[in-house]
N, C-alpha and C positions, 0 to 999 in steps of 0.2 A: 738511352744507349744501353741500360740495363735491360731493358725489355728485349730488345735488338741482340744482345748477348746469349740472353736466355733461349731464344728462338732458333737461333745459331747451334748453340749446345745441344738442343733438343734434335735438331735436325741431323748433327754429327751422329749424336746416340742412336738416331732411328736407323740410319746407315750402316753404322756399326752392327747394329743386330742384324741386318740384312745379310751383311758379311759373315757374320758369326753363323748365321742359320745356313747359310750355303756353303759354308766350310763343314758344318755337321752334316750335310747332305750329300756333298760331292766328294768330302775328302777322302784321302789325301789330294789335295788341288793347289795348283799353283797360283800365284797373284794375277798372273795374265789371262789365265782360264776363267778365274774370278771376275775380271774386269769384263771381258766378254759376255758373260752371262749377266751382269749387272748394268751393263750399260755405261760403265765408267774408264776414266785412264787407269793403267796400271800403276801408275806414281800414287793415284787417291788410294786406290786399295792396298796397296803398301804400308800407306801412312795407318790405315786402320789397323792391317796386320800387324806392324810394329807395336801400335799401342797396346794389343791384345796379347802381344808375346810379353810387354812389360807388365802386365796384368796377370800373367800366367793361365790365359784362357785359350792358347794354341801353342802348339811346338812345331818345328820342324820335323818332316816325316822321314823325307830321303831327298836325295839329287837325283831326280828322275829321269833328266833329260838335258841337253846342251842348248843354252841361249844363243843368240845372235853373234854375241862375243866370245864365246868359248866358255861362258861360267855355268856351272851347273843350276838348272831352275829348280827351286827348293819349293817342296809341297808341305802343305801345312794339314795338320788334323786338329781337332779340338782336344783340350784336356779335361780330365774329370770337372775341373772348376768351371771349365766352357760349358759342358753339358749340363752341370749345376744351375748355371745362369739363365739357360733357355728352359729349363726344366717348368713345369706348370706346379702352382703355388698347393695344389691339393696332395701332393704328394706326401707331406707330413703328416696330413689327416689320414690318407689311404694307409700310412705304415701303422698309424696309432691301430687303426681300426682292425686290420691283421693280426696285428699283436694281440689285442684283446680277443679276437677269434681263436688266436692258436692257444692262449690261456684258458679259455671258457671251453673251446671244444677239441683241442688237440690237433696233431698234424692231420686228422681227418677231416676237420672243418677247412682248414685252408686249402686243401686238395679240394674238396667240394666247390669251395668259392673260385679255386683257378679254372676247375673245368666249366663252371657255370659261366664263369667270363670268357672261355674259349667258345662255348656254344653261342653267346651273344656276338660274339666277333664273325662267326660264321652266317648269321642271321643276317648281319647288318651289311657285311661283303657279298655274300653271294648273288644277290642282282646284279653287281657291277660285274663280278668274274663271268658268270654265265650269259650275260651280254656280249661278252667278248669272243663267244665263239669256244670252238674246240682246239684251237691252236695254243699249245702250251707258253709261249712267249708271249702271245697277247693276252692270254689269261693272267699271267704272272705279273704285265704291264698292268693289267686292269685293279689287280690287288694292291699293286705298289701305290697307284694313285689314290686309292681308296684309302689305304693307310697314311699317306700324306696328308689328306683331308682332317686326319684325325690327330696330326701331329707328329708323325713317325719320319719326316723326311725321308721316304722310300724311294728307291729306284729300281730296275730291274734291267740286267744287260746279259747278253751272250757271252760267255767266254771260252777261250780255248780249251780242248781237251789234251790230256798227255797223249802223245801217239800210241801207246799200246792200247789206250780206251778206245779211240776214235776208230781204231782197225778192226776193233770187236763190233762197234755198235754202227758203223758207216755215218756217223755224225760227227761235226767238226766242232761243236760247242754244247756247252750246258747252260742254264740260267741261274744266275745268283741274284738274289733278292736281298738287299741292303738296306738297314733302317739306321739313318744317321742321328737319329735322335728317338730316345724313347721316353714319353711321358711318365713312366713309371720304374725306370731302371734302378732307381735308388730303392723303391720298395724290392724289385726282384732281386737286387743283391742278398736281402735277408730271407726272401721267399722264391726261390729258383723254380717252384711248382709252376710259376706263372710263365716263364719261358717255355718250360716243357709243354704246358697246356695250348700255349699260342703256337708253337710249332704244330702241334697235332691237329689244331684248326687250318693251318697252313696248308697241310696234307690234305685235309678233308675239303676245303676250298677247292684246291687245283687238281685233285684226283691224281695226285703223283706222291712219289716217295720223297722225303725232304730232310734234310740234315743240317743242324747248325755247325758252322765253322767258326764263329767268334760271337760275342755278347757284349755289350756295354757293360752289363751287369759283372761280368767277368773281368771288367778292366780294359777290354778292347776299345779301339775307336769307333767301331761300327758293329752292328749286329748284322753279320752275314749269313744267309740261309743258302744251302747247294739245292736247287731244284733239279731232280733227275727226271727226264723225259723216258727212261727205260731202268729196268731194275739192275741192268749191267752198269749202267753210269752211275747208281747209287752205291755200289760196291767198289768203285775206282777211287785212287787217292783224289784230294783235294787238288784241283786244277792250281797252276801257276798265276792265273788270272785273279785268285782270292784276293779280296781287302785286306786280309789278315795280315 
């Protein structure tokens, strides 16, 4: 009996981790949307969400739309504790290594490390991005897929432009690259050079201007990067479709 209980507990824990990871990737996201992605019933997903709410791993984000009974459908995002639960165990080691580097070589040493890491990102992701062709959306989607393979839970989507911006460009949307999880976000809290160097790498990979709208390291629920298809778009205010 105890073995069966242990197997059931392990299974529940594995499912809950899947739910948590999907909230990190898709959030803000409703229980119904999670159920559709995971092939589960909405009631089953809500049980896991309720448990994570009690543990402080997720929080309600907004009442985004109306359900069939007229009640608002609540969306959820991971808390800092939720992201920490998903983080890789090497973060503490990485933080210690960078602290040693900063003490021994100063800010220049940390900056050099950040730039070297960004260069390695470009080398690793460039084949996948180049294979996607010249379309900015496909290139960004290819980058998102490569980032997800490395644990960043990334997605890319086209969002609407404000009317004044679309009238100048003739385009109805820009691209947002969102990272629902960052394996090194705790380290980046102390060393923001990592975020800036990563942003430079994204621009180099896509061949487009980019700017950050939000970061996990700054306390936001997701890292959001605005990918501009023209210089005019890059100078426009953040779109209403932002995750922030």
